[in-house]
Backbone as numpy.savetxt, mean C-alpha at the origin, in Angstrom:
# Nx Ny Nz CAx CAy CAz Cx Cy Cz
-5.87 -9.15 8.81 -5.17 -9.93 7.82 -5.90 -11.26 7.66
-6.29 -11.58 6.45 -6.99 -12.81 6.15 -6.14 -13.64 5.19
-6.03 -14.92 5.46 -5.28 -15.82 4.58 -6.12 -16.14 3.35
-5.59 -16.00 2.16 -6.28 -16.33 0.92 -5.55 -17.42 0.16
-4.65 -18.09 0.80 -3.80 -19.06 0.14 -2.40 -18.86 0.65
-1.49 -19.62 0.12 -0.13 -19.52 0.63 0.61 -18.29 0.12
0.26 -17.81 -1.06 1.00 -16.68 -1.63 0.12 -15.45 -1.86
-1.03 -15.37 -1.20 -1.90 -14.20 -1.37 -2.50 -13.82 -0.02
-2.43 -12.53 0.31 -2.97 -12.03 1.57 -3.66 -10.70 1.33
-4.56 -10.36 2.25 -5.23 -9.06 2.21 -4.88 -8.31 3.49
-4.38 -7.09 3.33 -4.02 -6.24 4.46 -4.86 -4.97 4.43
-5.21 -4.45 5.61 -5.78 -3.12 5.72 -4.68 -2.24 6.29
-4.22 -1.28 5.51 -3.08 -0.46 5.89 -3.57 0.89 6.40
-3.31 1.22 7.67 -3.71 2.52 8.19 -2.75 3.61 7.71
-3.29 4.73 7.30 -2.46 5.83 6.80 -2.63 7.09 7.66
-2.87 6.90 8.94 -3.07 8.05 9.84 -1.81 8.88 9.98
-0.63 8.26 9.87 0.62 8.99 10.04 0.85 10.02 8.93
0.03 9.98 7.88 0.13 10.94 6.79 -0.14 12.36 7.29
-0.94 12.48 8.33 -1.32 13.80 8.87 -0.12 14.57 9.40
0.98 13.87 9.68 2.17 14.55 10.20 3.00 15.20 9.10
2.70 14.87 7.84 3.43 15.45 6.71 2.78 16.77 6.32
3.51 17.67 5.67 2.89 18.89 5.16 1.76 18.54 4.19
0.76 19.39 4.08 -0.42 19.08 3.27 -0.07 18.71 1.83
0.87 19.40 1.23 1.18 19.19 -0.18 2.02 17.94 -0.42
2.46 17.24 0.66 3.27 16.02 0.51 2.54 14.77 0.97
1.26 14.86 1.29 0.58 13.76 1.97 0.41 12.51 1.12
0.07 12.64 -0.15 -0.10 11.44 -0.98 1.25 10.77 -1.22
2.28 11.55 -1.39 3.62 11.00 -1.56 4.03 10.24 -0.29
3.71 10.80 0.86 4.01 10.15 2.15 3.19 8.87 2.31
1.94 8.87 1.82 1.08 7.68 1.90 1.68 6.52 1.11
2.20 6.81 -0.07 2.85 5.77 -0.88 4.06 5.21 -0.13
4.84 6.08 0.50 6.01 5.64 1.26 5.58 4.77 2.44
4.48 5.13 3.12 3.98 4.34 4.24 3.51 2.96 3.79
2.84 2.90 2.63 2.38 1.61 2.10 3.58 0.72 1.79
4.59 1.29 1.13 5.79 0.51 0.82 6.47 0.00 2.10
6.60 0.88 3.09 7.24 0.53 4.35 6.47 -0.60 5.06
5.15 -0.48 5.12 4.30 -1.48 5.76 4.44 -2.84 5.08
4.35 -2.84 3.75 4.39 -4.11 3.02 5.77 -4.76 3.05
6.82 -3.97 3.02 8.17 -4.52 3.11 8.37 -5.17 4.48
7.84 -4.54 5.53 7.97 -5.08 6.88 7.19 -6.39 7.03
5.97 -6.43 6.48 5.10 -7.58 6.70 5.35 -8.75 5.73
5.90 -8.48 4.56 6.13 -9.56 3.60 7.59 -9.99 3.52
8.49 -9.20 4.06 9.92 -9.48 4.03 10.44 -9.70 2.60
9.93 -8.89 1.69 10.34 -9.00 0.29 11.36 -7.91 -0.03
12.19 -8.18 -1.01 13.18 -7.18 -1.44 12.58 -6.18 -2.41
11.71 -6.67 -3.31 11.13 -5.82 -4.34 9.62 -5.77 -4.19
9.05 -4.58 -4.38 7.62 -4.38 -4.23 7.09 -3.65 -5.46
6.03 -4.18 -6.06 5.40 -3.55 -7.21 4.01 -3.08 -6.79
3.75 -1.79 -6.87 2.43 -1.25 -6.55 1.61 -1.17 -7.83
0.38 -1.64 -7.78 -0.48 -1.64 -8.95 -1.00 -0.26 -9.29
-1.44 -0.09 -10.53 -1.98 1.19 -11.00 -3.21 1.62 -10.22
-4.10 0.66 -9.92 -5.34 1.01 -9.23 -5.05 1.54 -7.83
-4.06 0.96 -7.15 -3.68 1.43 -5.82 -3.12 2.84 -5.89
-2.24 3.08 -6.85 -1.65 4.41 -7.03 -2.73 5.45 -7.35
-3.67 5.10 -8.22 -4.73 6.03 -8.59 -5.65 6.33 -7.41
-5.90 5.32 -6.56 -6.74 5.53 -5.37 -6.09 6.52 -4.41
-4.78 6.41 -4.22 -4.07 7.33 -3.32 -4.11 8.76 -3.86
-3.90 8.91 -5.16 -3.82 10.24 -5.77 -5.17 10.75 -6.26
-6.25 10.01 -6.03 -7.58 10.34 -6.54 -8.05 11.75 -6.17
-7.81 12.15 -4.93 -8.25 13.48 -4.47 -7.09 14.48 -4.39
-6.04 14.21 -5.11 -4.92 15.13 -5.16 -3.86 14.79 -4.13
-2.87 15.67 -4.00 -1.74 15.40 -3.12 -2.05 15.73 -1.67
-3.13 16.46 -1.40 -3.39 16.92 -0.03 -4.35 16.03 0.75
-5.14 15.18 0.09 -6.16 14.41 0.80 -6.17 12.93 0.43
-5.15 12.17 0.83 -5.18 10.73 0.57 -6.18 10.05 1.51
-6.60 8.81 1.21 -7.52 8.11 2.10 -6.87 7.79 3.45
-7.69 7.57 4.47 -7.15 7.31 5.81 -6.73 5.86 5.99
-7.26 4.95 5.17 -6.83 3.54 5.19 -7.07 2.94 3.81
-6.34 1.88 3.52 -6.43 1.23 2.21 -6.41 -0.28 2.40
-7.29 -0.99 1.68 -7.26 -2.46 1.68 -6.50 -2.92 0.45
-5.49 -3.78 0.67 -4.56 -4.18 -0.38 -4.48 -5.70 -0.46
-4.52 -6.24 -1.68 -4.28 -7.67 -1.91 -2.83 -7.83 -2.34
-2.10 -8.66 -1.60 -0.68 -8.86 -1.85 -0.45 -10.28 -2.36
0.21 -10.39 -3.50 0.55 -11.70 -4.05 2.06 -11.78 -4.26
2.59 -12.93 -3.94 4.04 -13.16 -4.10 4.26 -13.72 -5.50
5.04 -13.00 -6.31 5.30 -13.44 -7.69 6.51 -14.35 -7.75
7.56 -13.98 -7.07 8.76 -14.79 -6.96 9.16 -14.79 -5.50
10.30 -15.34 -5.18 10.72 -15.39 -3.78 10.93 -14.00 -3.20
11.48 -13.07 -3.97 11.81 -11.76 -3.45 10.97 -10.63 -4.05
9.93 -10.96 -4.84 9.10 -9.94 -5.48 7.65 -10.10 -5.03
7.03 -8.96 -4.68 5.65 -8.94 -4.22 4.88 -7.89 -5.00
3.63 -8.21 -5.39 2.77 -7.26 -6.10 1.61 -6.89 -5.20
1.29 -5.59 -5.11 0.20 -5.10 -4.29 -0.85 -4.44 -5.19
-2.11 -4.88 -5.06 -3.22 -4.32 -5.81 -4.32 -3.88 -4.85
-5.12 -2.94 -5.28 -6.23 -2.45 -4.48 -7.34 -3.50 -4.45
-7.95 -3.73 -3.29 -9.09 -4.64 -3.17 -10.36 -3.84 -3.39
-11.23 -4.29 -4.28 -12.50 -3.59 -4.54 -13.64 -4.55 -4.35
């Protein structure tokens, strides 16, 4: 985790726990893990996942999501957080 300012952070989210889901549910489980991780670490009520992040998870279909993802998180309001893929 690197500080980029008071309202922006970069996280590397491990998605190894996806392997415990059935093959055809793995990308859906990866999205749930990302949401769970970010809600825990940002303590926000609402989370908005960006299009690029969603496309990266589903890029190779529902059976083969990436093993880790780097995400830039910005706080839009007090209770709203936006997550985008870092490239």
